[in-house]
C-alpha positions, 0 to 999 in steps of 0.5 A: 857535952860532958860536965868535964868538957862543957864545949858542946858538939853539934849533931843531927838526929837521924832516927828516934824510936822508943829505945834509942836515938841515932845522931850524926856528927860531922865536926869537932871530932876531937871533942866527940872522941872525948865524949865517947870515952866518957860515955855519959853526956848531956844532950840539948835540943830545940823543938822549933816554935816550942821550947828547948829541952835537955836530958842526960844520956849515954853513948851506947856505941858509935861507928865512923862513916866515910864517903866521897864527900863527907866524914862523919861519926854515927852515935847511938844514945839511950833514951832519957828517963827524964827530959827537962823542958827549958820552955820559952812558952808557958803553954803548948800551942796547937793549930786550929781552924774554927769560927770566933767572935768578939762579943764585948770590948772594954770601953772605959770601965765597962764592957760594951757589946760588939760583934767582930767575927774572926777565925781561930788559928791556934790555941793554948791553955794560956791564950790563943791567936786569931784572924780578924777583918778589922783591928782591935786595940792592943792591951784592950780587954775583950770577951770572946766565944768560939768552938773547939771540935763542936764544943762551944766555949763562951765568954772568955775574958782576955787581953790583946797582947799583939796585933799584926796587919796581914793585909788592908782588911786582915789582922792577926790578933794574939791574946792571953786569957784573963778569966777562964772558968774550970769547965772552959779550962778543962775543954781547952786543956783536953783539946790541946792534949788530944791534938798534940800532933798539931803542935806549933 
């Protein structure tokens, strides 16, 4: 869209490389010709499961494509110097599959030893998600330990945000970290950055 004509034009991304972005427009032709004339536009896109992004760009060139079933316009856009993240999540999550154990749970005003084994399925700097064979109480504070690529991360204090029953004996647990020392935070941050291709 353009600041003078804020009505957006929907596009489909055809190609992205280090220099340009190719998009296809199949509707709102009047609007796109106005944008082509102005050249400088604002672009918006959604990375599914992560966040919304927007950036300012320029239409370098365009061409009409007419086929038997469709009329479209292909536009080539410049890469942006800066992309703004309008995030829904505070932290990037990545997929993982690793053993996890809940070793303490808050009972009253103190931690009580427990042993509940599970499987870690995603990780971020702010929290994680894992599968369990037995339920835990939502909003309860628990202590977990797990491995990230052979690095042991112990005694992370977190709070249960959500629990979803998958089967009679399997539950999906989402937690946020309440206490994370500098060493464990660094390990988790490096793991996420090194596994960004597994981003959810």
